[in-house]
Residue, then its C-alpha position, 0 to 999 in steps of 0.5 A: m186878133s191882139r190880146r193881153l199878155p198873160t200875167i206873170h204872178g212870179v218867176t223862180e230862176h235856175d243857172a243853166g250854163p250860158y243862160r238862166l232857166e226861168r219858170l213863170d207862173l202865168e195867168f192867161s186873160n181867160g183865167e187859166r194859170r200855167q207854168f212855162e219855162r224859158l231861157r234868158g241869155r246872159g249876154h247882149g245878144a249876137v249878130a249873123v253877117v252876110p258879107l258881100l264880096d261884091e254884089d254877086t258874091v257872099l262869103l261863107v265860113r266853115e267851121y266845126a259844129a259841136g252840136l252835130h260833130r261835123y264841118e258846117l257851112g254858114l254865116v260869120k256869127g258871134r256874140i256882141d260883147a259889152g259895150e259893143t253895137p250890133l255894127q261894131a261886133a258885126d265888123r269885128e266877128l267879120k275881121e276875126e273869122a272871115g279876115y275882112g273888114a267892112r266899109r258899110l254896115d247895115v242892120v237888116r233885122t233881129l232874128t229869134l231862134a225859138p221865142v216860144y221858150m228862149s229870148h235869144e236874138t240875133t241881129v242880121v248885118l249887111a256887110r259891104d265894100l269889104y277890104p282884107e283885115r284879120l283880127p285874132g278870134d277865139e275860134p281853135e282853127e282859122l275857118e274856111v272862107v267860102p264864096w258863094r254866088f248869091d243868086a244860088l242861095d236856092e242851091l245852098a239852102l238844100r246843102e247837107d253841110f248848110s243847115e243853120g236856121r239863122s244862116i239861111a233866114a239871115l241870107v233870105a232877109a238880106r236878099e230881100y233888103l237888097r231887092r227893096e233897096t234896089n227897087g226904091 
């Protein structure tokens, strides 16, 4: 069923660190009025990179996750800087975090984190035909690069130290993208 979007009667904004908290005064098509809150990012989005070392191996990175105070395996990820395309940001982040560049980059899809209350979007990029190249990044320590067999994603998804939803979703989407590419 397709519904008409609620009417926004007003928006109030408050600073919330890297986000802007907005309170929306909404009226739904059935006449109900509610206030919703959402976080709006101040940047240009983010990328999650699925780097394929070869057709059987994806490269993961292990980095400190302050939210959980532990080290986590995940994909190369980062912000899209002003003036960058998602593909340019993906190549830069790959060089900074994993020490590789990519000769072939393809956008797989865009993911959201929590679209009910957050506007943040992450573009999933498949990186292939890798070559060694390192750029200085903003990480406080060099990240450990961990090769993982692409056909063992089921094992990875159940690991205690691999819990970030964007990484899990991006790998599944990339696997399907590659299947469709292979099958025409």
